[in-house]
Residue frames relative to the residue before (quaternion, step in Angstrom):
aa qw qx qy qz dx dy dz
M 1.0000 0.0000 0.0000 0.0000 0.00 0.00 0.00
L 0.4282 -0.7205 0.4964 0.2261 3.55 -0.99 0.95
P 0.5051 -0.6178 0.4976 0.3401 3.57 -1.10 0.61
I 0.6921 -0.5112 0.3256 0.3921 3.59 -1.23 0.47
G 0.6348 0.5407 -0.3305 0.4421 3.60 1.03 -0.73
Q 0.6713 0.4785 -0.2944 0.4834 3.57 0.97 -0.81
K 0.6169 0.5343 -0.3418 0.4660 3.59 1.07 -0.70
A 0.6558 0.5039 -0.3096 0.4692 3.57 0.97 -0.86
M 0.6619 0.5010 -0.3127 0.4617 3.59 0.97 -0.81
V 0.6279 0.5149 -0.3338 0.4788 3.62 1.01 -0.73
A 0.6560 0.5047 -0.3115 0.4668 3.59 0.96 -0.84
L 0.6654 0.5005 -0.3022 0.4642 3.58 0.93 -0.87
A 0.6659 0.4915 -0.3016 0.4733 3.60 0.92 -0.86
S 0.6430 0.5147 -0.3185 0.4693 3.58 1.02 -0.78
L 0.6466 0.5149 -0.3127 0.4679 3.59 0.98 -0.85
A 0.6600 0.4994 -0.3054 0.4709 3.59 0.93 -0.86
G 0.6507 0.5134 -0.3111 0.4651 3.59 0.97 -0.79
L 0.6647 0.4934 -0.3006 0.4737 3.59 0.94 -0.85
M 0.6505 0.5055 -0.3217 0.4667 3.58 0.98 -0.79
T 0.6388 0.5215 -0.3251 0.4629 3.60 1.01 -0.75
I 0.6714 0.4793 -0.2942 0.4827 3.57 0.87 -0.93
G 0.6449 0.5245 -0.3185 0.4557 3.60 0.97 -0.80
A 0.6611 0.4975 -0.3091 0.4690 3.59 0.95 -0.83
L 0.6552 0.5050 -0.3152 0.4651 3.60 0.95 -0.80
V 0.6413 0.5075 -0.3191 0.4788 3.59 0.98 -0.80
Y 0.6448 0.5283 -0.3198 0.4504 3.59 0.94 -0.86
V 0.6883 0.4777 -0.2869 0.4644 3.58 0.86 -0.93
L 0.6880 0.4707 -0.2919 0.4689 3.61 1.01 -0.69
V 0.7098 0.4516 -0.2595 0.4743 3.61 1.00 -0.79
A 0.8114 0.0392 0.0207 0.5828 3.60 0.82 -0.96
P 0.0300 -0.8403 0.5412 0.0097 3.59 0.45 1.15
P 0.5540 -0.5856 0.4617 0.3703 3.58 -1.11 0.56
A 0.6531 -0.5552 0.3499 0.3779 3.56 -1.17 0.61
Y 0.6672 0.5232 -0.3214 0.4217 3.61 0.97 -0.74
L 0.6179 0.5443 -0.3603 0.4382 3.61 1.18 -0.18
H 0.5740 0.6382 -0.3721 0.3531 3.58 1.19 -0.32
R 0.8176 -0.1064 0.1348 0.5496 3.59 0.58 -1.11
T 0.5130 -0.6080 0.5034 0.3372 3.53 -1.28 0.39
R 0.6944 -0.4746 0.3225 0.4342 3.58 -1.24 0.07
D 0.6716 0.4616 -0.2991 0.4964 3.59 1.23 -0.36
G 0.5964 -0.6134 0.3435 0.3875 3.59 1.25 0.15
V 0.5161 0.6258 -0.4243 0.4025 3.58 1.24 0.24
A 0.4555 -0.6880 0.4920 0.2777 3.55 -0.85 0.97
Y 0.5182 -0.6165 0.4861 0.3392 3.54 -1.08 0.71
F 0.8069 0.2522 -0.2234 0.4852 3.55 -1.23 0.56
T 0.3537 0.7113 -0.5234 0.3083 3.59 1.10 0.65
P 0.3732 -0.7331 0.5126 0.2460 3.61 -0.73 0.95
P 0.6131 -0.5362 0.4105 0.4100 3.59 -1.18 0.35
V 0.3370 -0.7143 0.5739 0.2164 3.56 -1.23 0.51
I 0.4424 -0.6904 0.5080 0.2637 3.56 -1.18 0.53
D 0.4028 -0.6879 0.5571 0.2330 3.53 -0.94 0.98
P 0.3829 -0.7554 0.4743 0.2404 3.63 -0.58 1.05
I 0.6206 0.5636 -0.3542 0.4144 3.61 1.15 -0.42
N 0.8395 0.1440 -0.0550 0.5210 3.58 0.74 -1.00
G 0.4995 -0.7047 0.3968 0.3105 3.60 1.25 0.00
R 0.5230 0.6334 -0.4216 0.3842 3.60 1.24 0.13
A 0.5307 -0.6293 0.4690 0.3198 3.55 -1.21 0.55
L 0.1692 -0.7734 0.6054 0.0822 3.56 -1.03 0.87
N 0.4247 -0.6736 0.5451 0.2623 3.54 -1.02 0.85
V 0.4294 -0.7342 0.4638 0.2478 3.59 -0.60 1.12
E 0.6138 0.5516 -0.3515 0.4421 3.60 1.04 -0.70
R 0.6830 0.4579 -0.2861 0.4919 3.61 0.90 -0.87
L 0.6167 0.5465 -0.3405 0.4528 3.57 1.06 -0.71
A 0.6636 0.4920 -0.2989 0.4776 3.60 0.93 -0.88
A 0.6497 0.5079 -0.3223 0.4647 3.59 0.95 -0.82
Y 0.6322 0.5380 -0.3302 0.4494 3.59 1.01 -0.78
Y 0.7280 0.4340 -0.2508 0.4677 3.58 0.83 -0.94
K 0.6244 0.5019 -0.3474 0.4874 3.57 1.25 -0.25
G 0.6003 -0.6063 0.3373 0.3978 3.57 1.28 -0.03
N 0.4425 0.6764 -0.4691 0.3558 3.58 1.20 0.34
D 0.2881 -0.7926 0.5144 0.1553 3.59 -0.32 1.25
A 0.5497 0.6198 -0.4012 0.3909 3.60 1.17 -0.40
A 0.5680 0.5903 -0.3883 0.4220 3.60 1.18 -0.44
G 0.3379 -0.7897 0.4558 0.2335 3.55 1.19 -0.54
R 0.6253 -0.5600 0.3909 0.3777 3.52 -1.28 0.32
H 0.5591 0.6270 -0.3883 0.3788 3.60 1.19 -0.38
A 0.5273 0.6300 -0.4178 0.3879 3.57 1.21 -0.28
V 0.8057 0.1437 -0.0616 0.5713 3.59 1.04 -0.73
E 0.1747 0.8209 -0.5240 0.1446 3.55 1.09 0.66
A 0.3444 -0.7737 0.5004 0.1799 3.57 -0.70 1.09
R 0.7902 0.1722 -0.0797 0.5827 3.57 1.01 -0.80
P 0.5755 -0.5571 0.4424 0.4034 3.58 -1.09 0.46
A 0.6228 -0.5751 0.3809 0.3691 3.58 -1.08 0.71
A 0.6280 0.5502 -0.3409 0.4321 3.60 1.04 -0.68
A 0.6439 0.5224 -0.3234 0.4560 3.60 1.14 -0.61
G 0.5234 -0.6849 0.3693 0.3472 3.55 1.30 -0.21
G 0.8520 0.3096 -0.1845 0.3797 3.44 -1.43 0.29
R 0.4245 -0.6461 0.5736 0.2709 3.42 -1.44 0.27
R 0.5140 -0.6287 0.4907 0.3158 3.47 -1.25 0.34
């Protein structure tokens, strides 16, 4: 038979484990609306995409902002050539 301190620790650890599993299930089954997409419509946790012209990774969030007309995203969001090669696209 376990002493009272060990019983309390087992109960506390079990409660913490159940709460963690419950929270993860809740977020996966019924996620809040803000976890679905950004304001530009890009899903969270979207990996960068590869530019077929120069092979560099592009941030999808900046790419979406650029094509929606947000000048703050800058030309670097869809830069065709490296800056050292010169010019804008």
